[in-house]
C-alpha positions in Angstrom: 5.2 16.5 -33.8 4.6 17.2 -30.1 5.6 19.7 -27.6 8.1 18.9 -24.8 6.8 17.0 -21.8 5.7 18.9 -18.6 7.4 17.8 -15.4 4.9 17.7 -12.6 5.8 19.1 -9.2 5.2 17.0 -6.1 1.9 17.4 -4.4 1.1 16.8 -0.7 -0.3 13.3 -1.5 2.6 12.2 -3.7 5.1 13.6 -1.2 3.6 11.4 1.5 3.3 8.3 -0.6 6.7 8.4 -2.3 8.9 10.1 0.2 11.2 13.0 0.0 13.3 13.6 -3.1 10.9 12.1 -5.6 8.8 13.8 -8.2 5.8 12.3 -9.9 7.0 12.1 -13.4 6.4 13.1 -16.9 3.1 14.2 -18.5 3.1 15.0 -22.2 1.8 18.5 -23.1 -0.3 17.0 -25.8 -3.1 14.6 -24.8 -2.7 10.9 -25.3 -5.0 9.1 -27.6 -5.7 6.5 -24.9 -8.1 7.7 -22.1 -7.7 4.8 -19.7 -7.0 6.2 -16.2 -4.0 4.0 -15.7 -2.4 5.4 -18.9 -1.3 8.7 -17.4 2.4 8.8 -18.3 3.7 9.0 -14.8 7.0 7.5 -13.7 8.8 7.8 -10.3 12.2 9.4 -10.8 14.3 12.0 -9.0 14.4 15.5 -10.4 18.1 15.0 -11.2 17.4 11.8 -13.1 14.6 13.6 -15.1 17.0 16.4 -15.9 19.8 13.9 -17.0 17.3 12.1 -19.3 16.2 15.5 -20.8 19.8 16.4 -21.5 20.6 13.0 -23.2 17.4 13.3 -25.3 18.7 16.6 -26.7 22.3 15.5 -27.1 21.1 12.3 -28.9 19.3 14.5 -31.5 22.6 16.2 -32.5 24.3 15.2 -35.7 27.6 13.3 -35.8 30.5 15.4 -34.4 28.1 18.1 -33.3 28.3 19.6 -29.7 25.9 21.7 -27.8 27.3 24.4 -25.5 26.1 24.3 -21.9 24.0 27.5 -22.0 22.2 26.3 -25.0 21.6 22.9 -23.5 20.3 24.5 -20.4 17.9 26.6 -22.5 16.7 23.6 -24.5 16.1 21.4 -21.4 15.0 23.9 -18.8 17.7 22.7 -16.5 19.3 25.5 -14.4 22.9 26.1 -15.6 24.5 25.3 -12.2 22.5 22.1 -11.9 23.3 21.2 -15.5 27.0 21.5 -14.8 26.7 19.0 -11.9 24.7 16.5 -14.0 26.9 16.7 -17.0 30.0 16.2 -14.9 28.4 13.1 -13.4 27.6 11.8 -16.9 31.0 12.6 -18.2 32.8 10.8 -15.4 31.2 7.5 -16.4 31.7 8.1 -20.1 28.1 8.7 -21.2 28.8 12.2 -22.5 31.8 14.0 -23.8 32.6 17.5 -22.5 34.9 19.9 -24.4 35.8 23.3 -22.9 36.4 26.5 -24.8 34.7 28.6 -27.5 34.0 25.6 -29.8 33.2 23.3 -26.8 30.1 21.8 -25.5 28.5 18.5 -24.8 27.9 15.4 -27.0 27.1 11.8 -26.6 30.3 9.8 -25.9 28.8 6.4 -26.6 26.2 5.2 -29.1 22.7 5.9 -27.8 21.9 2.2 -28.1 24.7 1.4 -25.6 23.4 3.8 -22.9 20.8 2.1 -20.7 18.6 4.2 -18.5 19.9 2.2 -15.6 23.4 3.5 -16.4 22.1 7.1 -16.4 20.3 6.6 -13.1 23.4 5.2 -11.4 25.5 8.0 -12.8 23.3 10.6 -11.1 23.3 8.6 -7.9 19.7 7.3 -8.1 19.7 3.8 -6.9 16.7 1.6 -7.4 16.5 -0.4 -4.2 14.6 -3.6 -5.0 13.0 -5.2 -2.0 13.3 -2.2 0.3 9.9 -1.3 1.7 9.1 2.4 1.3 6.1 2.2 3.5 7.2 0.4 6.7 11.0 0.7 6.6 12.6 -1.5 9.2 9.3 -3.3 10.1 8.7 -5.0 6.7 10.8 -8.1 5.9 10.6 -10.8 3.3 10.0 -13.4 6.0 7.3 -11.2 7.5 6.0 -8.8 4.8 3.7 -5.8 5.2 0.4 -5.7 3.4 1.9 -3.6 0.6 5.1 -5.6 0.2 4.1 -7.7 -2.8 2.7 -4.8 -4.9 5.6 -2.5 -4.0 8.2 -5.1 -4.8 6.4 -5.7 -8.1 6.5 -2.0 -9.0 10.2 -1.8 -8.1 11.0 -4.7 -10.3 9.1 -3.3 -13.2 10.9 0.0 -12.9 14.3 -1.8 -12.7 13.4 -3.9 -15.8 12.4 -0.8 -17.7 15.6 1.0 -16.8 17.7 -2.1 -17.7 15.9 -2.7 -21.0 15.5 0.9 -22.3 18.3 2.9 -23.9 18.7 6.5 -25.1 18.2 5.2 -28.6 14.6 4.4 -27.6 13.8 8.1 -27.1 11.5 9.6 -29.7 13.7 11.7 -32.0 10.8 13.2 -33.8 10.2 15.5 -30.8 13.2 17.6 -31.9 
C-alpha cells in the first residue's frame, strides 16, 4: 500500500527547540492526501523509541507462532544490529517481546498487540514523558509563576501522554507489510 516511513534527522532549529536526544519524527514516504501545514506527521520521540516502535510494527505483522531472527529484523527496520539487541533486551525484560536463542530462534510478540500501549514501550526504552516540566526555562518556570510558553508546552506534553496511553501496537497499520 505505502512505503515505509522516513525518519527525519534533527536540524539545527529542531535541536535547539527540542533539546538534545530528540528527533523530529516520522514522515511517510508517500504524500498525504491532506495538505494543511499542521498535518505534517511529525511526532517528538527519541531515536530509541522510534526504533522500538518500528520493531514492534514488524513483529506484529508476523503470523501466530512465527519468530523473526535478529539480523532479519535489523534489515527490515533499518535498526543497527547492536542497537537492535539493546532495544529488544529492554522490551523482553518487561515482557513485551519474546526472545528465543539458537538456529530456530528470533523475536516475537509476547503479549497481544492490543495489550501493548505505546506508553509501555516508551517506558521500556527509558523514555519518560515528563508532564509539567518546562523544556524552555528549566528551573525558572513554575506552576505558580509560569513562563510565557508554559500553557502551550504543558498542553502538548499532555496530548503526547494521552496518545501514548491510548494507542496500542494493534493500532498500527498492518497493510504496510
